[in-house]
C-alpha positions in Angstrom: 0.1 0.0 -0.2 1.7 3.5 -1.0 1.5 6.3 1.5 -1.3 7.9 -0.1 -3.5 5.2 0.1 -2.5 4.4 3.9 -3.1 8.1 5.0 -6.5 8.1 3.1 -7.7 5.1 5.1 -6.3 6.5 8.4 -8.3 9.7 7.6 -11.5 7.4 7.0 -10.9 5.7 10.2 -10.8 8.9 12.0 -13.6 10.2 10.6 -15.8 7.0 11.5 -14.6 7.2 15.1 -15.6 10.9 15.4 -19.0 9.5 13.5 -19.2 6.8 16.3 -18.5 9.5 18.8 -21.6 11.7 17.6 -23.8 8.8 17.7 -23.1 7.8 21.3 -23.0 11.6 22.5 -26.2 12.0 20.7 -27.9 9.3 22.5 -26.5 10.5 25.9 -27.9 14.1 25.2 -31.3 13.2 23.9 -31.6 10.3 26.8 -30.0 12.2 29.6 -30.1 15.6 29.0 -33.9 16.0 28.2 -34.5 15.4 24.8 -31.8 17.3 22.9 -29.3 16.7 20.3 -26.0 18.2 20.2 -24.9 17.0 17.1 -27.9 16.6 14.8 -29.2 19.9 14.4 -31.6 18.8 11.8 -33.6 17.3 14.9 -33.1 20.2 17.1 -34.5 22.8 14.4 -37.6 20.3 14.5 -37.9 20.1 18.2 -37.7 24.0 18.5 -40.7 23.9 16.0 -42.4 21.7 18.0 -42.1 23.1 21.2 -42.7 26.5 19.7 -46.3 24.9 19.1 -46.6 23.5 22.5 -46.6 20.1 21.2 -45.3 16.9 23.0 -43.5 18.3 25.9 -40.3 19.1 24.1 -38.3 21.6 25.9 -37.6 24.7 23.9 -34.4 26.1 26.0 -32.5 22.8 25.8 -32.6 22.9 22.2 -32.1 26.6 21.6 -29.1 26.2 23.9 -27.7 23.2 21.4 -28.4 25.2 18.2 -26.6 28.0 19.6 -23.7 26.1 21.0 -23.1 24.1 17.3 -23.3 27.6 15.4 -20.8 29.2 18.2 -18.5 26.1 17.9 -18.6 25.9 13.6 -17.6 29.3 13.7 -14.5 29.3 16.0 -13.8 25.9 14.2 -13.7 27.7 11.2 -11.7 30.6 12.2 -9.3 28.5 14.1 -8.5 25.7 11.3 -8.9 28.2 8.5 -9.4 27.4 4.6 -7.3 26.6 1.7 -4.7 24.1 3.5 -2.1 22.2 1.2 -1.7 19.7 4.0 -5.2 17.4 4.2 -4.7 17.1 7.8 -3.7 20.6 9.3 -1.9 20.8 12.4 -5.0 22.8 13.7 -7.7 20.3 12.8 -5.5 18.0 15.1 -5.5 20.4 18.0 -9.1 21.4 17.7 -10.3 17.6 17.7 -7.8 17.3 20.9 -9.3 20.2 22.5 -12.9 18.9 21.8 -11.9 15.4 23.2 -10.5 16.9 26.2 -13.8 18.9 26.9 -15.7 15.7 26.7 -13.4 14.2 28.9 -13.8 16.9 31.5 -17.6 17.0 31.3 -17.7 13.4 32.0 -15.7 13.6 35.1 -17.7 16.6 36.3 -21.0 14.6 35.5 -19.6 11.5 37.6 -18.5 13.7 40.6 -21.6 16.3 40.5 -24.6 13.7 39.2 -25.7 16.7 37.2 -28.8 17.3 38.7 -29.0 21.0 38.4 -30.9 22.6 35.3 -28.0 25.2 34.8 -25.5 22.5 34.7 -27.6 20.3 32.2 -27.6 23.6 29.9 -23.9 24.2 30.6 -22.8 20.5 29.4 -25.3 20.7 26.3 -24.1 23.9 25.0 -20.3 22.7 25.7 -21.0 19.6 24.0 -22.8 21.2 20.9 -20.0 23.5 20.8 -17.6 20.7 20.3 -19.7 18.9 17.8 -19.7 22.5 15.6 -16.2 22.9 15.8 -15.7 19.1 14.8 -17.5 19.9 11.6 -15.4 22.5 10.9 -12.3 21.2 11.9 -12.6 17.9 9.6 -13.4 20.0 6.6 -10.0 20.2 5.2 -9.9 16.4 5.0 -12.1 16.7 2.2 -14.3 13.2 2.5 -17.8 14.6 2.1 -19.0 10.9 2.3 -18.5 11.3 5.8 -19.8 14.3 7.7 -19.3 13.0 11.1 -22.6 14.6 12.7 -25.5 13.9 10.1 -26.4 11.0 7.8 -29.6 12.3 5.9 -27.4 13.3 3.2 -25.5 10.5 3.2 -28.4 8.2 2.8 -29.6 10.5 0.2 -26.6 10.4 -1.9 -26.2 6.7 -1.2 -29.5 5.8 -2.8 -29.3 8.5 -5.6 -26.2 7.3 -6.9 -27.2 3.8 -6.7 -27.6 1.5 -10.0 -31.2 0.8 -8.6 -31.8 4.8 -9.2 -30.5 4.6 -12.7 -27.0 5.9 -12.1 -24.4 5.1 -14.1 -21.7 2.4 -13.3 -18.9 3.8 -11.1 -21.0 6.7 -10.0 -21.4 5.5 -6.4 -17.7 5.1 -5.5 -18.1 6.1 -2.3 -20.9 3.8 -1.2 -18.7 2.1 1.1 -17.9 5.3 3.3 -21.6 6.4 3.0 -22.8 3.2 4.4 -20.2 2.6 6.9 -20.9 6.0 8.3 -24.9 5.1 8.3 -24.1 1.7 10.0 -21.4 3.1 12.6 -23.7 6.0 13.9 -26.5 3.8 14.2 -24.7 1.3 16.1 -22.9 3.8 18.4 -26.3 5.0 19.2 -27.6 2.0 20.2 -24.3 1.4 22.2 -25.0 4.9 24.0 -28.3 4.1 24.6 -27.6 0.5 26.0 -24.9 2.0 28.2 -27.4 4.6 29.5 -30.2 1.5 30.4 -27.6 -0.9 32.1 -25.4 1.9 33.9 -28.7 3.3 35.9 -27.8 6.6 37.6 -24.2 6.2 36.1 -25.2 5.7 32.6 -25.3 9.3 31.5 -21.6 10.0 32.2 -20.7 6.4 31.4 -22.0 6.8 27.9 -20.1 10.3 27.3 -17.1 8.7 28.4 -17.4 6.2 25.6 -17.8 9.2 23.0 -15.1 10.9 24.3 -12.8 8.0 24.0 -14.0 7.8 20.4 -13.1 11.2 19.7 -9.8 10.9 21.3 -9.1 8.3 19.3 -9.9 10.0 16.1 -7.6 12.8 17.1 -4.6 10.5 17.7 -5.1 8.7 14.5 -5.0 12.1 12.8 -2.1 13.1 14.7 0.0 9.9 13.7 -1.2 10.2 9.9 0.1 13.8 9.8 3.4 12.6 11.4 3.7 9.9 9.3 2.9 12.1 6.2 5.5 14.6 7.2 8.3 12.1 8.0 11.1 12.2 5.0 10.8 9.4 2.5 13.7 7.1 2.2 15.1 6.3 -1.5 13.8 2.7 -1.1 10.3 3.7 0.1 10.0 6.2 -2.8 11.1 3.6 -5.3 8.3 1.4 -4.1 5.8 3.9 -4.0 6.5 4.9 -7.2 6.5 1.2 -8.6 3.2 0.7 -6.8 
């Protein structure tokens, strides 16, 4: 396997780990932070509409906090990471994801110690997690894999179906189907794992689920950091010949 393919595979692994983290954390935020998503903003926009209509007991403030936090995080991430990088994995992307993982781990610790029973505490955790998710979207943009967005799968499912042979697309039009399908499966399985952790963990289920999500985020940052370091390492003459021959 040449260096380019190796780094591309590492990027895919990292994006899927972030997708898994989102699935777990959204399960935690919805089930343990009073019906709010911190990654899936499509759901929150709908919930805001439901809440404004006074339907279904959906909380308005929680969802507004999550939506605002996500937007603020995306703005900060965009400012920090920037645009037009020649390197597919800018150092600022790695640092942003590292900060996000650290925030998630610190929130996990705080939740484990405090029990997170106060509404102000819940709003704070919701807002900070949503900020992390928003900045994550901006941070992974330079990696350039539109098939794995890490936070939503609606467009992924749509593209998967639209570019399929069943939809009349020409052969080869759905080259990214493996990535798209993997993102959908990973998010669904991770959400189920998060929900199972909450159910089996009892009073500790919320922070245990958040811990799983934080570990997935941490793993993604590590994978990208190692990939970036290897990409920057000098290539020996023998390695260059092998890569060019392949």
